[in-house]
N, C-alpha and C positions, 0 to 999 in steps of 0.2 A: 480538448481534453487528452492528456498523456498519461496513461496508467502504467507502471512498471511493477509487475508481481514479481516479487524476489523469494525465492526458498532458501538461499544462502546469503549470509553478509559478503559484501563487497565493498573495498576501500574506494573504488572507483566510481561508485554510484553517483556523488555529487558531479564529478566530472562530466560523466555521461549525461546527466540531466541538463548541464548547462550546453553541452554540445548538442542535443537533440532540440533545445529551445533555440539556439542560434541556426541551426539548419533550416527549421521550420520559419524563423523569422528572415532568412534570406530569401526565401520563396514567397512567403506572405506575410509582408512586414505591419500591415494593418490588421491582422489576426492577433486576437488574445489567445493565452494558453494557459490552462490550470495543470500543472504536473502534481502527480502525486505516486509516491512509491508505497507499495502495498507489501509488507514483510509477512510471511505466511507461517513461518516456524519461530517457534519461540528461542530466545537466545539472550544469554547475559552481554554480549558484545555491545560496546558503546557504539560502535559503527551504525547501529539501527537508530541511534538518537539522532544523527547527523541529518539535518534539513537545509544545509547551505552549502556553497561552494563560493571559496573567497580566495582571491589572489589580489596582490597590491592594485587598487584602482577598481576592483570589479567585485561584484557580490550577487550571488544568484540564489534565490530562495525556493524552495518546492515543498510540498506537505507530505507528511510520512504517516502512515497507519500501520501500526503493530497489531495484528488480528487478534492475539492473545489477550490484549488489554481492552478491547471491545466488549460491549455486553450481548451475550447470546440472545437476549429476546430481541433485539432489533434484527438479527440475522432470520429468527423464527416467523417475525411479523412481514418480512419483506422476501417475497417468492423468488425474487432473482438473486438473493443473498443464502438461499437456504443450502446450496452445497459447500458454503463457506463456515456454516455455524460450529461444525465441530472443531474449528481452529480458533474459536473465539473464546472468551474468558471462561467457559464451562469447566466445571469440577468434574462432570461426569460425562466425559466425550462419547461413551457406548450409549447412555440414555439420550444425550442430545442427537445422536445418530438416529436412534428410533423414533424421536419426535419428528425428525425431518423425513423419514420414510412413511410416517403417518400423515403427514402434512401434504406431502406429494400425492399419497395414494388419493 
């Protein structure tokens, strides 16, 4: 599993993902790898939609999660995701933060 957390958009993400994958493959050719880019801050940039790196003869795919599109309920039900709940699709981040505080306490 390779998770890449991003707070800013970056046109180099697709290249970095294939680069990381090839580096791991070189050392561990029989290991599988699931790669995910997790964008933390909402943006209108088309770059957060990219989930492939493509050049002639080569195509590499990875998963992308845009936290602001994810349902808040999932974060509130999963203890390990609680700190990220305020970044989810909540309409009321302050209220969500209070819920997270209550659950943690």
